[in-house]
N, C-alpha and C positions, 0 to 999 in steps of 0.2 A: 223769941225766947233766948235768953243768954245761955252760954255754954255751961256756966257753973250751976245753972238751975237743973241741968240734966242729971239723971242718975249715973252712977259709975258704970253700969252695964252699957247704957246708951253711949256714953263718951268713949268707951272702949271700941264698940262697934263702929262709931263714926270715925275714929282714928284709923281703923283698918280700911275702911272705904276710901279715905283720903290717900292712904299709902298706895292702894291699888290704882287709883286714878293717876297718881303721880308716876307710877311705873309704866302705866299705859301711855301717858304723854311722852315720857322719855323714850319708850320703844318706838312710838310713832315718829318722833323727831329723828331718831337714829335711822329709821327706815327711809325717811325722806332724804336725809343726808347721803345715805348709801346709794339711793336711786339717782340722786343728782350727780354724785361722783361717777357712777357707771355711765350716765348719759354724757358727761363731759369726756370720759375716756373713749367711748364709742365715737363721739363727734370728732375728737382729736384724731382717732384712727382713720375715720372715713375722710376727713379733710386734710390729713397729713400734717397736723400741728406738731411742730418739733421734729419733723422728718426732713431730711435733705431733699431738695428738688432740683431737677435738671431741665433746662430750657431747650425746646425744639421749636421749629417753625416750618411753614410751608406757604406756597402761593396757590391761589385759586382764581378763577375767572369771575365768580359771583359770590357775594357775601350774604345773599338772601337766607334768612333763617339762622345765621351765625351771630353770636354775641358773646361778650365777656361773661364767663361763668358757665358756658356750655360744657358739660362733662366730656371727658376724653376716655374712651373705653378701649379695651383690648381683650378679645375672646369673651366678651360679655362682662368683664370686670371693670370697675371704675378705677383708672390709674392716674387721673389728673384733671385739669380744667383749662379752658381757654383763657388766656390772660390779655390778649391784644387782638383787635380786629381793626386794621387800618388800610386806607387806600394807598396804592403805590403811585409813584411819580410817573409822568408821561415820558418814560425813557423808551428808546428803540428796542432794547432787549426785552423789556417787560411787555411792550405792545406786541412784539413778534410772537412771544410764547404765551400770550394772553394771561400774564401774571398781573391781574388787576388789583388783587386784594392780598394783604399780608395777614396771615393767621399765626399768632404766637401762642404756645401752650406750654405748661409745665407738667412733668411726669414725676411722681413721687419715687423715693428710693425703693430699691428691690424690684421695681418694675422696669428700670432702665436696662437691666441685663438681658431682656428679651428684645430690645430695640437695637437692630444692627443697621449697617449702612444700606442694606437692600430692603429695609422695611418701607412700607408705604402708608400714607394717610388717606383713608377712604372717607370722602364727604358724600353722605347720602341723605335721603329723606328720613326725618325723624318722627314726625307726627302729622296729623291732618290739619293742624293749625299753622303749618308753614315752617315749623322748626326743622333743623337739619342736625344730623349726628356726625361726630368726629370719631373715627376708629383707626387705631394704629395696628398694623399687622406685624406679626412676629417675623424676625429675620431668619434666614436659613443658610445663605452662602456668603454673606458679606463680613464686615468687620464689626466688632463690638464698638458702640458709640461712646461708652464710658468705661474707662479702664481704672481699676483700683490696684494700688501698690501698697503693701503693708507698711504702715508707719508714715505714709504720705497722703495728702489730700487727693481726691479723685481727679482724673484727667479726662478731657473730652476730645473726641476725634475732630480734627479740623476739616471743614467742608469746602476748602479752597479748590479741591480737585473737581467738585461739581460745577464750579463756575469756569474753570480753565482746564479743558481736557489734556493739555500738555503736561500738567502736574501728575507725576506718577507715584511720588512718595506719599505715604500716609503718616501724618504727624499728630501726636496727642499733646494738647496744651492744657494749662490750668483753666478752671472754669471762669476765673475773673477776666481772662483775655477774650472771652466771647461775649458779644453784645446781645445776640438773639439766640445763641445756642447752635444746634446742628440742623441743617436743612434736610427734611424728608420730602420726597416727591409725592404729589397728591394724585389721587384717582377720583375725579369729581364727576358726580352724576347731576343731572338737571334737577332743580327744585321741584317740589310736588306741584306748585302752581304752574310752572312751565310745562310739566308733563300733561296736566289737565288741559292747559291751553292748546297744546299740540293735538291732544285727542279730540278736543272740541273742533279744531280747525279741520282735522281729518274727517270727522263726522259731517261737518258742514260741507266740505267739498264732495263727499259721497252722497249727500242727500238728493241731488238731481238724478243720479243714476237709480237711487232707490225709488224715487217718485216715478221715473220712467218705467221701472220694473213693475210697480204697483198698477200703473195704467195698463201695461200689457196683460197683467194678470186679470184686471177687470174686463178687458176685451175678451180674453180667453174664457172667462166665466160666462160672459154674455153669449158667446158662441156655443159653449157647452149647454147653456140653458135652452137655446134654440134647438140644438140637436136632441136634447132630452124631450122637448115638446113634440118634435117630429117623430121620435121613436115611440112616444106615448100613443100617437095615432096609428103607427105602423104595427106595433107589437100585437094588438088584437087580431089583425089579419094574419100575421105569421102564426099566432097560436091556433087560429082556425085551420090554416093549411096544414100545420103539423098534426092537428087532431084528425083531419081527413086522411092524411097519409098513414097515420097509425091505424085507422079503420081499414084502409085498403090492405095494409100489411097483415093485419089480423085475419082478414078474409083469405088472403093468398097463402099465408103460412101453412094452414092445415092441408091445403091442396098440394103444396110442395113436399110436405112430410108424409102424406098418405101413400101407402104402397100402390103403385100404378098411377100415381099422380103425375103432374107436369115435371116436378123435379126428378122423379125416377125415370120418366121418359127421356128427359134431356140428358141425364147422366145415370145410366143403369148401374146396378151394383157390381156386375162383373167388369164393366168398363171402368168404374171407379177403382176397383182393385188392380186392374191391369195398368191404369194410369199412374197409380201410386207406385207400382213395381217399376214401371218405366222411368219415372222421375228419380227413384232411388238408384236405378242403374245409370242414369245420366249424371249422377253426382261425380264431378271430376276427382274428388278426394277419395272415393271408394267405389267398389263395383267394377264391372268389366271395363268401363272407360278408364278408370284409374289404372287398372292392370295394363290396358292397351297403351296408355300414355307412358307408363314406366318402360314398357317394352320398346316403344318408339324412341324414348330417350336413349335407351341402351343401343338401339340400332343407329341412331344419329351419332352417338359417340364412336361406334365402329366406322360409320361413313366418314367422320372427321379424321380418324386415324388413317383410313384408306386414302383420302384426299391428300393428307400430308405426305404419305408415301409416294403418291403419284407426283406431287410437287417436287419431291426430292429426285425422283427418277427423271422428270422433265428437266430439272436443273442440271442433272448429270449428263443427259443425252440431248444435245442441242439439235441433232438431226431428226430426232423423233417428232418434233413439232411439225417440221416440213412434211414428213411422211404421213403424219396424222391429218394434216390439211389436205394432202393429195387423196388420202383414203376417204375423207369427208366428201370431196368433190366427186369421187368415183361412186360413192354410195348415193349421192344426190342424183347423178346421171342414171344409176341403176333404178332408183325409185321412179324417176320420170318415165323411163322406158317401161317399167312394169305397169305404171298407171295407164300409159297409152295402150299397152297390150290388153289390160283388163277392160278398158273402155270399148275396144274393138271386138273382144271375145263375146260370143252370144250368151255365155253363162253369166257373166258379170256386167253385161251392158245395162241391165235394168237398175243396177245399184247406182249408176251415175246419171240417171235421169233427174231433171230439175222440175220444179213446179212451174217455171216459166214456160218450159216446152209444153207441159200439159195444159196450162192456161191458154197458150197460143193455139194448140190444137182445138181446145174447147171453143175458142173465139172464132176459129175457121169453120166450124160446123154450120151448115145452112139452117137458117131459121125457117121453121115450118110456117107456111102461109096461114092466114086466118081460116077458120072453119067455113066461113061463108064463101070463101073463094075456092074452096076445094071442089065444088061441084062443077066449075067451069074448066 
């Protein structure tokens, strides 16, 4: 149907719909343009398009898992990318320090202010597919690697002092005078594949010991099974003996507890009371024995004081020892004389008789003849 065949009302409505469709298409196109611009802006921000970059490098022993484009991070933030991974020449210095691989990377502007001369590059495991991560640590006590002077281009710290310890001055030079940038020392950890290989080798070397231990466990379990079988046959006998013993004890217990029974006869009530009192008195910590021991301790202290006084007196009087020795000899002679006198006196003579004399007199008695011989 041609447009001129429509009524004026229909043509008016159709014009409104066409205008609405046109506005919607324009809005959709503008929205797509805005999203694309935002995407370009974020990509430029993430990849550092139009932002100054500063070059750094390091040496590692193994390039496994490292490639151009690997992100460089700092404290979890992406600050740059790896730009070069190359093998070093067979020089003596490189071989001695195990600097087999050259790793060059760029750091975007505003992140270089955290990188000082004491910063390190940590090369660690990145994922389970063999990739490795590159992380730069913040500096704390060194010098800033990039210096900015107002009105002048940025300057970078020369790393000549790292190669020659005799260089003591620190010089900042223009960025164009550096081929690779500033050298940061690396802290490298083994790749994930190498770690898994080492773990597998350790497990493989430990397997003989594990197998030997399992064999010993099997032998111990077999012995335990035999012991269990033997106990299975022995336990019924033990249970029977225990049952018999319980029956005997059940029969004997009333007898021991009954008044006038064996228990009361063996240990009467009054004897039990006296024994308890005696044991309480025999306690060294309390009771008469405790008092006696304390008194004895006091007397021993007095004896100690007396002995010390006697020692002082003996030290002061040297002739007293000779007199004491002579007195001891005289007392001994007197004791011998008194003993002889007592042995001869009729009143004390019986106290010095010995069993040997009595046995001798008993053996000297005549033996009576047999009864059958007494008649003759």
